[in-house]
N, C-alpha and C positions, 0 to 999 in steps of 0.2 A: 936373387938368381945368381948362379955360379956355373959358368961354362955351359950355358943353355939349359941348365936344370933348375928346378924349383928349390927354393930354400926349404930345408927340412925343419920340422918343429923341434922344440927342445927335447933333449934325450930323456928327461925325467917324465915326459908324457903330459906335462901341464901346458895348456893353451894360454896365449896372452889374455889377460883379464882387462876389462874396461872399468874404470872407476866412474861411477855415476852418482857420486855423493852430491854433486851440485845439480843433478837432473831436475830436482823438484824446486829449485830456487826460482824466484821470480825472473821474468824475462828482462827486467831492467838491470839485472846484475850480470857481471861477467861470469861465464861458465868455462871452466878449465877441464879439458879432457886429457888425461894422462894415461898413456899406454905403459903398462908395467909387465915385466917378465920376472920370473923368479930370480932372485939375486940382484936385480937392478934396483936403482934408487929413484925415488920420485923427484929428487932435487935436480934442477937444471945443471947442465954441464958448466964447469968453471971456465972453459975456453970459449964457448959459444953462448952469447947472451940471448935470452928469449926475445922474439920479435915483439915490438911495441905496436900492436894493432888496436885501433879504436873499437869500442864496444859496439857501436852502430854497424860497423862493417862486419863484425862477427855475427850479429843478429841478421844482417842482410843475407848471409850465406845459408841461414836456416830456411827450410821450405815454408811457403806461405800457409796461412790457416786453411784456405780452401783446398789445399792439397790433400787434406785428410778426408777422403771420401766416405770413410766409415763413421763419421760423426754427423749428427743431425741437429740443427738448431732447435733450442728449446721452444722458440716461438712457433715453429712448424708443428711441434708435438701438441702444444696447447691448442693451436688453431684446429688441427685435425680432431683432437679430442672433443672440442666444443661442437664442431660440425657433426661429428658422429653422434654425439648425445642428442643434438637437436633433431637430426634426421630420424633417429629411433623414437624420439618423443612424438614427432609428427606422425610417424607410422603407427605408433601406439594410439594416438588420438583418432586416427582414421579407422582402425580395426576394432577398438573397444565398443563403440555404439552398436555395431553389428553383433558382437559377442553378447552384449547386454540384452539386446532384443531376443536373441536365441536362448536366453535363460542361463548363460554362463556367468560365473563369478569373475569379475574383472580384477579382483584384488591380487591373485597370484601373479598375473602379468605385471601389474604396477609394482609389486614388491620385487620381482626379479629385475625389472628395469632399474629400480632405485638401488638395489644391492650391487648390480654390475657397474652402474655409473659411479657409485661411491668408491668401489675398488679402483677404477680407472683414475679418479681424481686423487686418491691416496697415493697411487704410484706417481702421478704428476707432481704431487707435493714433495715426495722423496726426491724426484729428479730436480725440482727447483732448489731443494736444500743442497744437493750434491753439486749443482751447477756453480755454486759460489767458488769452488776450487777448480773450475774448468780452465782458467788461464794457466794455472800451474800444470795441469795435465797436458794442455796444448804445448807448453814449453818443453815438457819432458818428451812428448811425442815428436816435436821438432828436432830435438837433440838425437832421438833414436833414429829418425829418418836421415838426419845428416850423417850419422855414423854408418847407417846401412848403405847410403849412396857411396861413401868412400870405400866401403868394403866391396861394393859392386865394381867400382872403378879399378880396384886392385885386381879383382878376379878377371876383368876384361883385359887388363894389361898382360896378365900372365897368359891368357888364352891367345892373345895376338902374338906374343913371342913364340908360343908353340906352333902357331900357324906359319909364321915366317920360317921357322926351322924346317917345317915340312916342305915348304916351297923351295927351299934351297936345293933339294935333291933334283927338282925338275929343271933347274938351270944347267945341269950337267948333260943335256941332250947334245946329239951330233950337230954339226953345222948344216945349214940349209944347202939344197942342191942349187948352187948359184948358177951353174951352166944351164940347167933346165929352165930356171926362172928367167935368165937373160934371153934364152931362145923364145920363150912364150911371149915375153913382153915386147920383143922386137917385131913380132908379127902384127899384121893389121887386126883391127878389132873383130872383124868377122871371122878371121882365122883363129883368133884367140879362143872364141867360144867353142870351136870344134876341138881344140886341143885340151880344154878343161874337162874334168870328170863330170858325168851327168848329175851326180849328187850335188856338186857345187853349183851347177846351173839351177837346179830346183830350189836349193836353199838360199842362195845369195843373189840370184838374178831377179829383179823386180818384174812381175807380170803386168802387162799393160791392161788397165781396167776395160770392161766391156762398155760399149756404147749403149745409149737408151734404146735404140732400135734393136740391137742385139738382145738386150734384156727382154723386150716385148716379144720378139720372135721366139726366144727360148721359152717364155711363159706360155705362149700360144701352143707351142709344140707339146709342152707339159700338160696343158689342159686337154689336148687331144688324146694324149696317152692315158690320162685319168679317165676320160669318158669311155675310151675303148676298153680299158681295164674293168671299169664298173659294169659296162653293158655286156661284155662277152665272157670274162673270166672270173669275176668276183661274185660270190654269193652274198647279196646285200639283204640284210633283214628288212622285213616288210615295214617296220617302223621308220627305216631310213630310206624309204623309196622316194621321198621328196628331198632331194639334196641339191646343192648349188656348187658349181665348179667355176672358179674364177681365180686368176693370178696364181696358177699352179697349185691351188688348194681346193679341197672339197670340204664343204661345210654340211654336217649332218645335224638336223634339229629335231629333237623329241619334245613335243609340247608338254610342259609341266615337269620335265626331268632335267635336260641339259642341252647344250649346243657344243659340238666337238668339231675341231678343224684338223684334217689329216692331209698328208702328202706322201709321195713316193720318194724313195732314195735315188731313183733313176728311171730311165725309160725302158730298161730291159725287163724281160718277163720274170727274172729271178730277183728283181729288186723288191724290197719290202716296204710296208707302210710304216709311218711314224706319226705320232701325235704332235700337233703344233700348239693348240689352244683348247681350253675347256672352260665353259661357263655354265653354272647351274641355272635352271629356268624356274626355280620355285619362287613363291611369293609368301610373305609373312603378313598376317593380319592380326586384328584384335588390339587390345590395349597394351600388349607386350611387344608391339612392333619395334619401337625405338630401342628397347633393351636387348632385342635379339638381332637386329640387322647388323649392329656393330660387331657382334661376336661371331656371326655366321654370314660373311659376305658371299655374293654370288661367285666371285673369282677367288680361287684359293690363294693364300699368301705365298710368297716366293719359296719359303722353306718347305711348305707342304707340296707345292708344285714340283719342286726339285726331287722330292721323294716319289711322286706319283709317275713322272714321265718314264723313268726306266722300267717300271713295272708294266705300264701299258705297252711300251715298245717291245718289251720281251714277249708279251702275249701275242702281239702282231707278227712276230718273226720266229715263234717257237718251232713250228713245223718246217719253215724254210731253213732254219739252222740245222735241223735234224737231217734234211735232204742233202745239204751241203756237206755234212759230215760223212754221209754214206758215199757220196761221189768221191770225196778225198780218199776214203778207204778203198774204193774200187781202183782208183788210179794208182794207189800204192801197191795193190795186188797185181796190176798189169792188165786188168780187164778193161774193155771198151765201154765208155760211159754211154748210156742210152740217150736217145734224143727226145725223151718225154718232155711234156710241158712243164714249165717250172712250178706250176701249182700242183703237180701230181705228187702224191705221197702214198706210201704203203705202210700199213700197220703191221702188227706182229702176226696176224693171220693171213697176210698177203691179199686182203680185200682192198680193191681200189677205193681210195678216198680222195676227196678234193679238199684242199686246205681252205678254211673259212675264217681268215683273220678278222674280218669285220664283224662276224657274229660273236667271236670271242671278245672283241673290243666293246660291242654293244652290251653283252652280258655283264662285263666288268664295270662299264660306266653306269649301267642301269643299277646294279647293286650299290655302286659307290654313291649315286645320287639318292637312292632310297635310304641308304644308311645315313647320309648327310641330313636328310629330312627327319629321320627318326632321332638323330642327335638334337636337332632343333626342338622337336617335341619334348625330349627329355629335359633340355634346358628350360623350356617354358614351364614344365611341371615344377622344376626346382624354383623358378622365379615365383610361381603361384604360391608355393609353400612358404616362401619368404615374405609374402604379402599377407600373412595372417591365416593361411590355410594349413599350416604345419600340423596342428592338432587334429585336423579333420580330413586330411588327405595324405595318403602314403603311396609310395612308388617302389616297385621291385623291378630291377633291370637284370635280364638274363646275362650270364657271363659272356656269351658271344655277341651281346648287344644287338640281337636281332628281334628282340621282343621286350616289351615293358608291360607291366600290370599295374594299373592305377586303381587304388581302393579309395572310394569316396565315403563320406559320412562315417568316418571312423570314430570310435568312442575313445576318449582319453583314458577311461578306467573301464575294465570289463564289467558287464552287467551281472549283478548278483541276484539270483532268484530269491523271492521272499515267500515265506510260509503263510498260507491262507488259514482262515479259521477252521476250515474242514480238514486241515492237515496236509493238503496238497500244496505244491509249489507253483509259482508263476512260471510261464514258459521262459526258456532261456533265449535271450536276444543275441543275435550275431554281433561280432565286434565291429562290423562295418555294414554299410547299406548295400553295396554292390561292387563289382569289379569291371573295369574297362581294360581290355587287352588289345594292344596295338602291336601287330606282328608283320614282319616282311615275309610274305608267303610266295612260293614259287609254284607255277603250273597248277594252280588251284582253280578248277572250273567252277566251284561254288561261289567264289568271290566275284564281285562286280568287275567289269573291265577297267583297266587303269585309265588315267586321264589322257595318256598319249596314244590310246588305241584309235585306229582309223575307222572302225566299224562299231556299231552298237550291238551287233549280234556276234557272239563268239564263234558260231559255226561258220558264218560268212568270213570271218577273219582267218580261221584255220584253213578254209578252202582256198582263199586268196594266197595264203602263205605257201601251201603245197604246190599250187599251179606255178607260181613265180619260181620256186626252187626247182621244179621239174623241168621247166624250160631252160633254166641256166645249166643244169646238169646234162641235158640232151645236147646243148651247144658244145659243151666241153667234150662229150663223147664223140661228136662228129669231128671236132678239131683233132682229136687223138687218132681218128680213123679206126675206131674200135668196131669190130664186126657187129652187125645188128643183133645177133643172138646173145651177145654179152650184155649183162645188165649194166645200166648207167652207174657211174661211181656215186658214192655217198659222201655228203659233206662231213668234214672232220668234227664239226660242232653243230649243236642245235640251239635255236633261240629259246632261252629260259624266260618265260613271261613271269614277272614278279610284280607284286602290288602290296601296298600297305593296307592290311585288313584290320577292321575294327570289330570286336565282339563285345557284347554287353551281357553280363550275367548278374541279375539282382540276387542279393543274398536271401536265402530262404528264411521265412519267419521274421523279416525285418518289419518293424511296427506291427508285430503280431499277425501278419498276413503274408502270404506268398502269392504274387500275381500269377495268373494263369500263363502257361507256356506260350499259348498261341497269341495272347496279347503282347507278351514280351517280344516274340519273334516279329510281330507286325510293327512294333515300335522301333526295333533294332534293324529293320530291313534297309533303311536308307542311311544308316550311319556310315560315314566314310571320312577319309582325310583328304581334303582338297589341297593338292600340291601348289595351286596358285595362290592359296591363302591359308598358310599353316597357322592354325589357332587352336592350341590344345585347351585353352581356357574355355573357348566357345563349345568345344566338344564335351568337356566335362559338364558345363552348365546345361547343354542340351540333354545329356543323359540324365542329369539330376532333375531337370524339368519333366522329362517323360516318366521317370520313376515316381516323382511326386504326383504327376497327373494320374498315374495308375492307382496310387494309394488313395488320393482324394476321390477318384471315381468309384472305388469300392465303398468308401464311406458314404458317398452320395446315394448309392443304391440302398444301403442299409437305412439311412435317415429317411429317404422317401418311403420306404416300406413301413417305418414306424414314425411317421411325421408328427403325430400328436404329442409325442413326448419331447420333441426338440424344436420344432418350428411352428409358426402360427398358421400356415396353410400348406397344402400339398405342393404348390409351386414356389415355396419360400426357400428352396435350396437350389443352388446352381454353381457351376464352376466357371471362373473367369480368370483373366491374367492381370496381375497387379505388378507393374514394373518387371515384366517378363517372368514373373513368378506365379505358378498356378495357385489359385485362391479358391477356396470353398466358401461361398457366401451363404450364411444361414440367417434367415429372418426370424430371430427369436420372438419378436412381436412387431407390431406395425412400425414403431418408431426406433427400433434397435436392430441393427444388422451386424452380425459377428463374422469376421473374416478369419478363416482357418488357413494358415499358410505353412508350408514346409520350407525352411531356410535352405537354399541351394548350397550354401557353404557347409553348414554344420549338420543338415538333415534333421534338425530339431523342429518340433511343431511350435508355431507362434500364433497366439490368439490376439487379435486386434479388433478394436471397436471402430466401426465406420460412422458412428453418430456420437452425439453428446451423451455419453454414459458416465455415471459416477465412478465406474470402475477405473482405478488408477493402473498405471503400468505395472507396479509391483504386484497388484492383485492378479492381473492377467498372467504375469510371470509365474505366480504360484500355481494357477491352473495349468499353464504350459509345462511346468516342471513335473506336475503330477502325471500328465499324459506321457511325457517323455520317459519318466521312470517306469510307468506301468501302462503301456499302450493297450493292453487287453481291457483296461477300465475306461476306455474312451467314451462309451455310451453313458456310463454312470456319471462321469465328470461333466459331460456336456449337459446332461439333464440338470445336475446341480448348479452348473454355471448359469443356465437359462433363468431359473427361478431366483438364484442369488442376485443376478444382475437386475431382474425386475424388482426385487425387494429393495435393493440399494438405490435404484432409480426412484422408486416411490419415497424412500427415506430422504433422498436429495430434494424432491419436490416438497416434502413435508418441512424440511429444514429451511427451504427457500421462502416459505410463507411464515417462518418464525415459530414453528411448532416443535414439540418434543415427542419423540417416538421411541418405542422399545420393541425388540424382536421377541424376547422371551419374558413373559410376565406371569403366566399361569402354568401349572404342572401339566404334563401330557394328559392326565385323566380329565382335567377340566377342558382342555382343548378339544376333546372328542365330542363335546356338546355342540360344536359348530360344524361337525361333519368332516369328511375326508378333505384334506387340503395339503398343498405343497409348502405353505408358509403362512405366517400370521404377522401382522404389524399392529401394535397398540399405539394409538395417537392420544397423548394425554391432553385432557381439557384443562387448560392452564388455570382457569378460575374455579375448577371443581376437582379437588385432589383425588377422589375415589371414582371418577368417571372417565371412561376412555371410549374413543371411536376405534372400533376394530375393523381392519381390512383383512378379509380372508382370501388367500390366493388359491384358486382352483384351476383345473385344466380348462374350464369354460370361461374364466375371467375373474373379475373382482366381485366380492360380496361384502356389504357393509352392515355393521351391527353397533348398537350403543349398549355398553355394558357398565355395570357398577360392581366393584370388587370390594372385598373386605379381607383383612388379615387377622384371623383369630389368634389371640395371644394367651388364651386361658390354658391351653395345653402345652404351651411353650413352643409351638410351631409358628414360624413366620412366613409360611407359604400362603400365597393369596388364593382366594377362591371366588367364584362368580356368585355375586349376590342377586343380580337381576340383569337381564339382557333383552334386547328387542331388535329385530331386523329392520333396517332402513332401506327404503326403495327410492333410488334417485329419480325415477320417472315421475313420482308424485311432486317433486320439486321443479319440474319442468326441465330437468337435465337430460332427458332422453333415457333409453334403456341402460341397464348396467353394462359396463365395459366387458366385452367378450374377446377383444383382441389385445388386451393389456396395454392399451393406449393411455398413458398417464397424462391426465389433463389437470393442470393446476387449479383451474376454476372449479372443477368438480370436487377436488379435495377441499378447497376453501369453503365451498357452500355446504358440503356434507359436514365439515367440522362446525361451521356456524349453525347449521340446523341442529346438530347434536347439542351444542351449547344452549340453543333456544329451548329445546325440549327439557334439558336439565333445569334451566332457569324457570320454565313454566312449573315444573314439579317443585322447585324450591319455594316459589311464591305460593303455590297451593298448600304446601306444608305450613307456611307461616299463617295463612288464613285459618287453617284447621286448628293450629295451636292457639290462636286467639278467639276461637269459637265465632268466627265471622262467617256468616252464610254467604254463599256465592252461587252463581249459575254460569253456564257456558254459552257462548255466542260464536257462531261461525259466520264470518262475513260472506256476503254473496260473492260468487266467483266473477271477478272483473276480468277484463281482457288483458290488462297489463301484467307484466312479469312480477312486479312488486306485489300486486294483489294476489297472485297465485301463491306467492311465498307467505303472505300473511295468513292465508287459509290453512297453512300447514300447522300452525299453532293456535289453539282456541283463545278466545278473549273472555276475561272474567267480567261478569256483571254483578256489582255489589250495591246494596242500598246504603245511602249516606248515613242513615240513622244507625245501621249496624257497624259501619266503618268507624264513625266518630260518635261513639256512645259516651255517656257521662262518665263511665268508668275510665275512659282514656283521657279525661280531662279536656276534651275538645267538644265543640258543638257544631252541628251541621245546619245552623240557622241560615248561613249565607249561601249554602249549596242547594242544588236541586235534588230530586229524589234519587236518581241512579248515578252511579260512578262506574266508569269503564276503565279496566286495567288490562294491559296487553304487553306481550313481549314483542318487540319490534326492532328493526334495524340490525337483525342478527346476520343478514346476508352480506354485510359490509366487513371490512377488515377489522373494525373495532369490536369490542365485546358486545354481547347482546344487552339491550337496554329495556328497562321497565318504564312504560309511560302510563300515567294515570290522568284521565281527563275528567274534570269537574266543571259543571256549568253553574255559574253564579245566578242567583235569583234576581239581583239588581246589579247594574253596571257600577263600576267605581265612580267616585265623584268627578274625576277628570277622565274623560273619554279619550284615552291615548294621547294626552297632551305631553308628548315627549320633548324633553329639553334637547337642544342641539348638541349639548355636551355629553349626552348619555345615549346608550343604545337601548333598543326595545327589550332585548333579552340580556340580562346581566347575570354574572356569577355571584352568588351570595357569599360574602366573607364568612369564614368559619365552616363552610360546607366543603364537600369533596369537589375537586376541580371539574368533574364531569357531571355534577348535579345542577340542573337548570330548572328554572320556573319561567314559563312563558304564558302570555295572555293574548287571546284572539279577540279584538274589540268587536268584530262583526258577529261572532257567535257567543260572546261572553263566556268562553270556555277557558279555564285555567288548566295548563298541562304541567304535570310534575314528572321530571325525568330522573331516573335513578340507574346508575351503572353497577351498583353493588347489590346483587340479587339477594344475598343473605339478610340484608337489613332494609329491603325495599319498603316494607310496610312501615317500619319505624321512621325511615326518612320521609315517607309520605305524610305521616301524622305530624312529624316535626315541621315540615314545610307548610302544611296546611295551617298549623297554629301560627306560624310566622306570617303567612298571608293574612290570616284573620285579624291579627293584632295590628299590622300595618294598615290594613284597610280601615279599622276603627279609628286610628289616629288621623288618617287622611280625611275621613268624614268630619271629625271634630275641627280640624284646621279649616275645612271648607265652611263649617258653621261659624267660626270666629270671623272669617273674612266678611260675613254678612252683618256683623255688629257695627253700631255706630262708633266712630273713632278708630276703627280698625280696617279702614278701607285699603290701606297699603299692605295688608296681610293677604297674599295671593298664593294659591296652590299652583306651583309651576308644573310639576310632573309627579306621576305615581305609576310605578310598574309592578305593583303588588309586593315588592320587596323593599323599596326605598321611597321615601317621601321627600319632596323638595319644594320649599315654599319660601316666600319673602315675609319677614316679620316687621320690617321698617324700610321704606324706600327701596333701594336696590340691594339690601343685605339679605342673604340667602342662608337658610338653615336646611340641613339634610339629616333625616332620621331613618335609622335602619334597625330592625329588631334582630338580635343574634340569639338563637337558642343556646342554652348551655351545653346541650348534647343532643344528638339525634339517635344515639344508641341507648334507648330506654328499655327498662324491663316492663313487662306488661303490668298494668295496674298503677304505675307511678305517674304523677303529674309532672309535665315538663316545666322547667323554670328557665328563664333567660334574662337578658338585659338589652338595653337600647344603646346604640352608638350614634353619636352626633358629629357633624362636621359643618363648617361654615365657610362661606365664600361670598363673592360679589357678582352681580350681574355684569356682563361685559358692557363696556361703554359704547355709546353710539358711534357711528362712522364719522359724523361731523366733528365730534370731540377729538377723535383720533387724528383727523386731518389738521385741525387747528392747534394741536398740541395741548389740549385741555386735559389729557389723561396724566394724572400724577399718582404718586405712591399712595396717597390717601384714597384715591378712587379705585384702587385695585386690591386693597387689603381689608379684610374683615377682622377686627380686633377680637371678636368672640372665639376665633380659632385658637387663641392663646389659652383660653380657659375651657376648651371643649371637654377636657377630662373632668372638670368640676360640674359641667352642665349635664353630662349624660346621666349621672345618678338621679337627677331631678325627675326623670321619667321613670315611673314605677309601674309595675303590673298591678292589675286589679280588675274589678268588674267594670261595667259600662260607665257608671257614674264616677267612679274613681278615675278612670282613664280620661273622661271629659274634663274633670277638675284639674288633673295633672297637666293636661295639654294647655289649658287656659293659663295656669300659673307659669308654665314654662315660657309661653309667648310673652306674658307680662314681664317676667324677669329679663328676657332678652331686650325688650324695649326700654326697661329701666336702666339697665347697666350699659347700654350702648353709648349715651353721652359721656359718661365717665371714662369708658374705655377709649373713646375717640380722643378725649383731652389728654389722657395718659400717653397715648401714642404720639400726640403732637408734642408733649413735653419731652418725650424720649428723643425725638428728632432734634428739638431745639438744643437740648443739652449736648447731644453728640456734635452738633455744629459749633457750639460754644467751646467745647473742649478741644476741637481741632484748631480753633483760633488761639485759645489760651489754655494749654494743658495744666496750668497751675490751679485751675478752678476745681471745686470739689467734685469728686467722682460720684455720679448719680446713676442709679439703676431702678428699674421697675420690677417689682415682685408681686406675683399673683398668688394670694393666699387662699382663695376660694372663689365660688361663683359670685359672691357679693362682697368680697373683701380684697382690697388692693393696697399696695404699699410702695411709697417712694423712699428709697434708701440713699442717704448721703454719707459718703466716706465710711460706710459700714458702722457708723456710730449713731447717727440720727436718722429718724424715719418719720414720715407722715403716713397715717393709715386713712384709707377711704373706704367707708362702709355704707352699703345700701340698706336702709331701714324700711320698715313697713310704712304704709300710708304715703308712699312716694317721697320719703325723706332720705337725705344724704348727710352724713357727718364726716368732717375732715378734721382729724386731731392728731396729737402727738402719739407715736406708736407705743410710748412707754405707759400710756394711760389705758385703762380697761373700761368697757361699757357695762360689765356684768358683775363687778365686785362692790358696788355701793348702791344704796337705795335712793340716793339723791339723783337728781337729773344730771349732775356734773360728773364727768369721768374721774376716776380715782387713779393716781399715779401708781405704776407698777414698780416693784423693787426688782428690776431685771439687771443682771450683771453684763448683758450683751449690749443693749442700746442705752444711750444717754439722752436725758431730756433735752429738747431743743432749747437753746438759750432764748429767753424773752419771748416764748411762744404765745403767752397770754397777751402781751402788748402787741405783738404782730397780728394776732387774731382780731383784737379790737380795732386796730388800724384798718384792716381789710373790711370789717363789717361797716365801719364808719364811711369808708370810701364808697362802698357799693350802695349803702343806704342813701347817700347824698346824690347819687346819680340815678336813682329810681325815678320812673316816669309813671304817669297815670296808667299806661298800659302795662307797666312792669308788674311783677308779682308784689304782693304786699310785703312791707318791711318786717312784718311779724314772722314771715317765713324765713327770716335770716337773723340769726343772733349768735353771740359768742357763748361758748360753754366752758370758758376758762382755759383749757388746754387745746381748744380747737374751735370749729365753727359748725353749726348745724343749719341746713337750708333745705329748700325743696329741690326737686329734680330739675326744675327749669333754671335754677341758679347754680347748679353743681359745677358746670364748666367754668364760669367766671370766678366763683369762689376758689375752686381748686387752682386755677391759674394764678390769681392774685396771691393766695397764701404761699404757693410754691415759690413764686418769684421773691416774695419777702424773705422766706426762710433761706433761699439760695443766696440772696444778696447779703443777708446777715452772716451766713457762714463764710462767704467770700471775704467780708471785712474782718471777720475773726481770724481767718487764716493769714491775711496779709499783715 
């Protein structure tokens, strides 16, 4: 600055530059700012050293971080991003189920959400990368703000200097009038006020406030002025006839619109009205209440109220200001002003009019309130669209915002007509279902009265308004002293009655039909907007419900006219409401009801099952999509849906009972054999590949047939054809008449399937009998009263002669059976496969009349047979029952089982004969159940014999061959022995079980004499080998005990070489053989010797590389013979039955146990001495 002037910039036009080279340096380093001009140097002056200021003080001068309001923390961005993504995901999860039920594809919405969310998070990722340099940016911004602040301070200093310069001129005023000031100030205070100018008194003199009483008195006078003005001079709208005057204010209330408070500018007649307060009286309802109340409060915000007040006050005083302007013009022209009433005004045609400011205010506030309500409805429509209705709801707002058009059930894609087979195209469907128009209408007599109307009759309201206005105008006429022949003045404004009107217009040809105009008018008659509960969502849903009800009503009439194609009975169709949604209930049959709904949001048809149908949601969606794409095919799709549903329900019942079914198995030409039908279902008989139970679906119900098919392959065709079929009648099975109402009953399907299997089983058995040339006859049992007996009569019984069934050609004899054999198919009504039961009565009972062992059941399953093949015996009737579950080999199994019973019966009889011989009293037949023989052969030692046929699948003419299977056990010990601890291992083990595999071949097949001889030899062998086996078992236990005490002793084991040949093996090198000979003789000798290679009585040593001769076996044998001979008693066996054979000892059976024990102990001790 020089002489009060600003310094000028450099003459070269360059401005000072700021070096910001260090602007991006970290905040922890010093930053130097150097102002440079052209030609100057950046080096500090040599005379003035730079100030030494600490770095922290320089940083303290920088603005704080929170001063940068244009920056947002990264955490806030991430938090808002996560919350926004989560809220959109929740909204998506809420809207997707409804869209899926309406048949829409949810995948585009999910893909759009994923794509948009991905973009947001990518931007957040970029921000997170950029935020690493945020501190450098903040430092640079701090430096910039610091420089900017200094620049502002310089500018302010320059401006202040300029202001001071301008004020200097004001200081050159003349001096004050000191004499006048002294004169005024020397006067008393009361005199001073009179000497001062009036303007100074008004501006600088403090007015004394009014008292409370004065305020109340003023307000009372103002109340009287207001009442007088309203009753005599003002034209008050009929809607404002009920007003309240209090505290100098008048409150006008219009129910459902607003409450306005007015007052006057004064008590004079030319004073005008002005507005004080305004509150809207609307209400908001529905689910969008919370979202709307905050946006549209009842009281206007201050900034909107500040804009509204001047406009309302201008409308109140517009005519009064015009009258004042005319009076000022007359005064300026010198004319005398008239003494007319202040409310009088003249228009351009000089017709007397009376100013009506309250009517103008009412019209203005009424339109303002209705516009406010319409804006609320517009906002609600936008909120509804944001909640998942955007694709199915559109809105058009007029530019003047006085009307909106809402289109519901809009299609996302325009409908494309399709070409039919006859060359025609399907009807064009409109892009939306209908239009709801909400308009603010004025003076419309066709619309219903507004909510603030005082009368329910528009004529009564108009008459009351005219009478009130006429009385007021007559009063004004008399006040003006107007001659009677002059007409009364007219009001400057008229009340404009406005209302929010709702019109509904369904789109023509929506869902291939156009509702009649009279029905639409009746449904739309009571549609209105309730100002006390503004709810556009409810209005849209109400219109959608009524539109859906009209469509469903039309469909109901069509279905009732052709009810046989769609429902089970004439009263099987009705319209009800399901969750406020119209629903067409169709009873397809007794146990299935279909709900046809129209989604109020999308307008699409939804098919829903009200019972347990096998139809899944996706299948219902397929039918729904078909109807939505082609509504003109509604009847065809419903007819197909009905029978498809019934068919799938029957398939589900068939699957639930474990059966396999097919819909298409025969060509159409073959299906014509079963008559006209809506569908067929082939149930495969699991045990018969070529047989099926056919269910025919007709309009009258189900029909059943048993069919047999074949697939000819000679001509190369693989198409099946019907070989034979027969109709089945459920009433003959006691199941009642055939189903006419399509009521699917599982028990009927199960029994019809079982009956079909029984019929096929009967035919299979009949073919087997014919193939074997076996004569038979039919028997029908008498009709019993039980259900089981009725079922048995459905399938005949075969009667066969025993001589024909078991002829000599089959290898069997019928000697044990009576004359007749009964064969029948039974138990087919159960869940298991049908069974073939053959009953044969024996001529004589078995030797043991049902003497069943406590360890065995009466009916047993034979080893080697099928698990479901059983043979049972009834001792009361002597009847043997053969059960077969394999129908194809039933006769073969019967012959094999009979052969088995016959052979085991013969063995049982021979065992019983042996038990009666002398010396065999302990041989007792314990049990015999026609399959297994159980007897004791010595004391409590038990043998079990069972005959096993080699095969039951024999070719005709071949003789069956089989074998016997044996097992051995002990009778259980008595209770006394168990109590006193007398039960040992020796008492519970049968040693013959170890050689059972060698004993079974001893029983051979043959005639009666051979069988008898075989059984006797088998029993004798068991009794002969028992002592030796018992002693061998005792030796085994003693050796095991000895080796536990002294493991160094020779390792000894027992080896069974055959049914009468046993061996004691020592260290796998030496062995003693025990052989049972004829004539009750036993020989114990060295295993290296043979009994069959020398003609002498002495055994011959074998040259075997495996075993080694026992050392000194001859001496040991002689020692044992001498010891046993010296201890013989008169009652003991003769010494001649005991003698040495060189390499061993030969003795009788009675001496077998001591001889074996002594010789074993001698050999064992010798081997122990040798090893030591």
